[in-house]
C-alpha positions as CSV (number, residue, x, y, z in Angstrom):
1,M,-45.2,24.9,54.7
2,R,-44.7,21.2,55.0
3,F,-44.6,20.9,51.2
4,L,-42.0,23.7,50.9
5,N,-39.9,22.0,53.6
6,L,-40.2,18.7,51.7
7,I,-39.0,20.3,48.5
8,F,-36.1,22.0,50.3
9,S,-35.1,18.7,51.9
10,V,-35.1,16.9,48.5
11,F,-32.8,19.6,47.1
12,L,-30.3,19.3,50.0
13,V,-30.4,15.6,50.0
14,S,-29.4,15.5,46.3
15,I,-26.3,17.5,47.3
16,I,-25.1,15.3,50.2
17,R,-25.3,11.7,49.0
18,S,-22.2,10.3,50.7
19,G,-22.5,9.6,54.4
20,V,-21.3,8.1,57.6
21,A,-22.7,4.7,56.8
22,D,-20.3,4.4,53.8
23,E,-17.3,5.1,56.1
24,F,-18.3,3.1,59.1
25,S,-17.2,-0.5,59.3
26,P,-19.0,-2.8,59.9
27,P,-22.2,-1.7,58.1
28,V,-24.5,0.6,60.0
29,Y,-28.0,-0.6,60.8
30,I,-31.1,1.5,61.2
31,Y,-34.1,0.3,63.3
32,L,-37.0,2.5,62.3
33,T,-39.6,2.1,65.1
34,I,-43.0,3.8,65.1
35,D,-45.0,4.1,68.3
36,D,-48.6,4.7,69.4
37,G,-50.4,3.1,66.4
38,P,-53.0,2.7,65.3
39,L,-53.7,6.4,65.2
40,G,-54.4,7.0,61.5
41,G,-50.9,6.8,60.1
42,M,-50.5,3.1,59.5
43,S,-51.7,3.1,55.9
44,E,-49.1,5.6,54.8
45,I,-46.5,3.8,56.8
46,L,-47.2,0.5,55.2
47,E,-47.2,2.0,51.7
48,A,-43.8,3.5,52.4
49,V,-42.5,0.2,53.7
50,D,-43.7,-1.7,50.7
51,S,-42.6,0.9,48.1
52,E,-39.1,1.2,49.6
53,S,-38.8,-2.5,50.6
54,V,-37.5,-1.8,54.1
55,E,-38.1,-3.4,57.5
56,V,-39.9,-1.5,60.2
57,T,-41.1,-2.1,63.8
58,L,-44.5,-0.9,64.8
59,L,-45.1,-0.7,68.6
60,L,-48.8,-0.7,69.1
61,V,-51.2,0.4,71.8
62,G,-54.3,-1.8,72.2
63,S,-56.6,1.0,73.5
64,H,-56.2,2.7,70.1
65,L,-57.6,-0.3,68.3
66,Y,-61.2,0.7,67.6
67,G,-63.1,0.9,64.4
68,K,-63.1,-1.5,61.4
69,D,-60.5,0.5,59.4
70,R,-57.9,0.5,62.2
71,R,-58.4,-3.2,62.8
72,Q,-58.0,-4.0,59.1
73,T,-54.8,-1.9,58.9
74,V,-53.3,-3.6,61.9
75,E,-54.1,-7.0,60.3
76,R,-52.3,-5.8,57.1
77,G,-49.3,-4.9,59.2
78,G,-49.2,-8.2,61.0
79,E,-49.3,-10.1,57.6
80,N,-46.5,-8.0,56.1
81,P,-43.1,-9.9,56.3
82,L,-41.3,-6.5,56.4
83,V,-43.2,-5.5,59.6
84,L,-42.5,-6.5,63.2
85,I,-45.3,-5.8,65.6
86,G,-44.2,-4.8,69.1
87,N,-45.8,-3.9,72.4
88,H,-46.2,-0.3,73.6
89,S,-48.7,-1.2,76.4
90,F,-52.5,-1.4,76.2
91,S,-53.3,1.9,78.0
92,H,-50.3,4.0,77.2
93,A,-50.3,4.8,80.9
94,N,-53.5,6.9,80.2
95,N,-50.9,9.6,79.7
96,H,-50.3,9.8,83.5
97,Y,-46.8,8.4,83.6
98,I,-45.7,9.0,87.1
99,R,-48.9,7.4,88.5
100,Y,-48.6,4.5,86.1
101,Y,-45.0,3.6,87.1
102,Q,-45.8,3.6,90.8
103,D,-47.4,0.2,90.3
104,P,-44.9,-2.0,88.4
105,Q,-47.2,-5.1,88.7
106,N,-50.0,-3.2,87.0
107,V,-47.6,-2.2,84.2
108,L,-46.8,-5.8,83.6
109,K,-50.5,-6.7,83.5
110,D,-51.0,-3.9,81.1
111,F,-48.3,-5.2,78.7
112,N,-49.6,-8.8,79.0
113,K,-53.1,-7.6,78.2
114,N,-51.9,-5.8,75.1
115,Q,-49.9,-8.9,74.1
116,K,-53.0,-11.0,74.3
117,I,-55.5,-8.6,72.7
118,L,-53.3,-7.8,69.7
119,G,-52.0,-11.3,69.4
120,I,-48.4,-10.1,69.5
121,S,-46.0,-13.0,69.0
122,S,-42.7,-11.1,69.7
123,K,-41.9,-9.9,73.2
124,I,-40.4,-6.6,71.9
125,A,-41.5,-3.8,74.1
126,R,-41.2,0.0,74.7
127,L,-42.4,1.7,77.8
128,P,-44.8,4.7,77.2
129,G,-43.1,8.0,78.0
130,R,-39.7,6.4,78.9
131,N,-36.4,5.9,77.1
132,M,-35.3,2.7,78.8
133,W,-33.3,-0.3,77.6
134,E,-33.2,-4.0,78.8
135,V,-31.3,-5.7,76.0
136,G,-29.4,-8.9,76.9
137,S,-27.2,-8.1,79.9
138,R,-27.3,-4.3,79.3
139,S,-29.7,-1.8,80.8
140,Q,-30.1,2.0,80.6
141,Y,-32.7,4.2,82.3
142,D,-33.4,7.9,81.4
143,I,-35.1,8.7,84.8
144,P,-35.8,6.7,88.0
145,S,-39.6,6.6,87.4
146,G,-40.2,3.4,85.5
147,K,-37.0,1.6,86.2
148,T,-38.6,-1.1,88.4
149,S,-41.3,-1.6,85.7
150,S,-38.6,-2.0,83.0
151,Q,-36.7,-4.6,85.1
152,L,-40.0,-6.5,85.8
153,L,-40.8,-6.7,82.1
154,K,-37.3,-8.1,81.5
155,E,-37.8,-10.7,84.2
156,N,-40.9,-11.8,82.4
157,G,-39.3,-12.3,79.1
158,Y,-39.6,-8.9,77.4
159,T,-36.8,-7.1,75.7
160,V,-37.3,-3.4,76.4
161,F,-36.1,-0.9,73.8
162,G,-35.5,2.8,74.1
163,W,-34.3,5.0,71.2
164,D,-31.2,6.8,70.0
165,I,-32.8,9.5,67.8
166,E,-36.4,10.8,67.9
167,W,-38.1,12.3,64.9
168,S,-40.2,14.6,67.1
169,H,-43.5,16.2,66.1
170,H,-45.7,19.1,67.2
171,S,-48.2,17.8,69.8
172,K,-51.2,19.6,68.2
173,T,-50.5,19.6,64.4
174,T,-48.5,16.3,64.5
175,D,-46.1,17.9,61.9
176,S,-42.5,16.8,62.2
177,N,-40.3,19.3,64.0
178,E,-37.1,18.4,62.0
179,S,-36.6,18.3,58.3
180,V,-35.4,15.1,56.7
181,T,-32.1,16.7,56.1
182,R,-31.6,17.8,59.7
183,L,-32.7,14.4,61.0
184,V,-30.3,12.6,58.8
185,Q,-27.5,14.8,60.0
186,Q,-28.5,13.8,63.6
187,I,-28.4,10.1,62.7
188,D,-25.0,10.5,61.1
189,G,-23.7,12.0,64.3
190,E,-25.2,9.2,66.4
191,V,-23.7,6.2,64.7
192,K,-20.6,5.9,66.9
193,K,-22.3,6.9,70.2
194,S,-25.6,5.1,70.0
195,F,-26.6,2.5,72.7
196,T,-24.9,0.0,70.4
197,P,-22.4,1.7,68.1
198,G,-23.3,1.0,64.5
199,H,-26.9,0.3,65.3
200,V,-29.2,3.4,65.5
201,V,-32.8,3.1,66.8
202,I,-35.1,5.9,65.4
203,L,-38.3,6.7,67.2
204,A,-41.2,8.2,65.3
205,H,-45.0,8.2,66.0
206,D,-47.9,6.9,64.0
207,Q,-49.9,10.1,64.1
208,M,-47.2,11.9,62.1
209,F,-48.1,10.1,58.9
210,R,-51.8,10.6,58.4
211,T,-51.7,12.3,55.0
212,A,-50.0,11.7,51.6
213,P,-47.4,14.5,52.1
214,D,-46.6,12.9,55.5
215,G,-46.0,9.6,53.7
216,A,-43.9,11.3,51.1
217,E,-41.7,12.7,53.9
218,L,-41.3,9.3,55.4
219,R,-40.3,7.8,52.0
220,L,-37.8,10.6,51.6
221,L,-36.2,9.8,54.9
222,I,-36.0,6.1,54.1
223,R,-34.7,6.7,50.6
224,T,-32.0,9.1,51.8
225,L,-30.8,6.7,54.5
226,K,-30.7,3.9,52.0
227,N,-28.7,6.0,49.5
228,K,-26.2,6.8,52.2
229,G,-25.6,3.1,52.8
230,Y,-27.7,2.4,55.9
231,I,-29.4,-1.0,56.2
232,F,-32.9,-1.3,57.7
233,R,-33.7,-4.0,60.2
234,T,-36.5,-4.8,62.7
235,L,-35.8,-4.9,66.4
236,E,-35.8,-8.7,66.5
237,H,-32.4,-8.4,64.7
238,Y,-30.9,-6.0,67.2
239,P,-27.7,-7.4,68.8
240,S,-28.1,-8.6,72.4
241,Q,-24.6,-7.6,73.2
242,G,-22.8,-4.3,72.5
């Protein structure tokens, strides 16, 4: 089914080459951010990044760093000039988000621990399970739980990023829920209403890209957006003011 969806997406993409990015002035920037790694998808992600020569931000979880293969893949990512490594916490809240955010000081310790263990040089962060922003003087919170933790991270030098568009996936199969064509349509519609107009942050997850067909789907997304005039950047280039 994924292969058929990919073929269908290629067909539709060949029809709709022109896009919002060509019409929007100034240029539109895409920030492709991939959370939760390393969970088996980094090799395909890095191959896509290299083959398409685009920048990407990988927000990593330290507790997922076990086994020689995963460590080597993370090292490859850290050495790649197209890749920015960011902080997605050490524990990922152990998937108990409400309990996790009841103790903001522990959240800060968890991020600092991840920073140290993974040797992350940037202070780019994303909270697990929360779409919250602390960028320059601007803030935005999706729900109250986690707001104090987000503010505390900012007070300690972190820039916290949410997302404008999520490329969601099935929790059990990890297959993407949207075709590339549908996702690109959503991105086109977000350009003028994103957190910073003209700058669109896309969220995807490492576990979505474990196989060669997954990697091909990622490359199709990247290629389609490039053909429509979008410019890829890492989050360190995101404007601090809207």
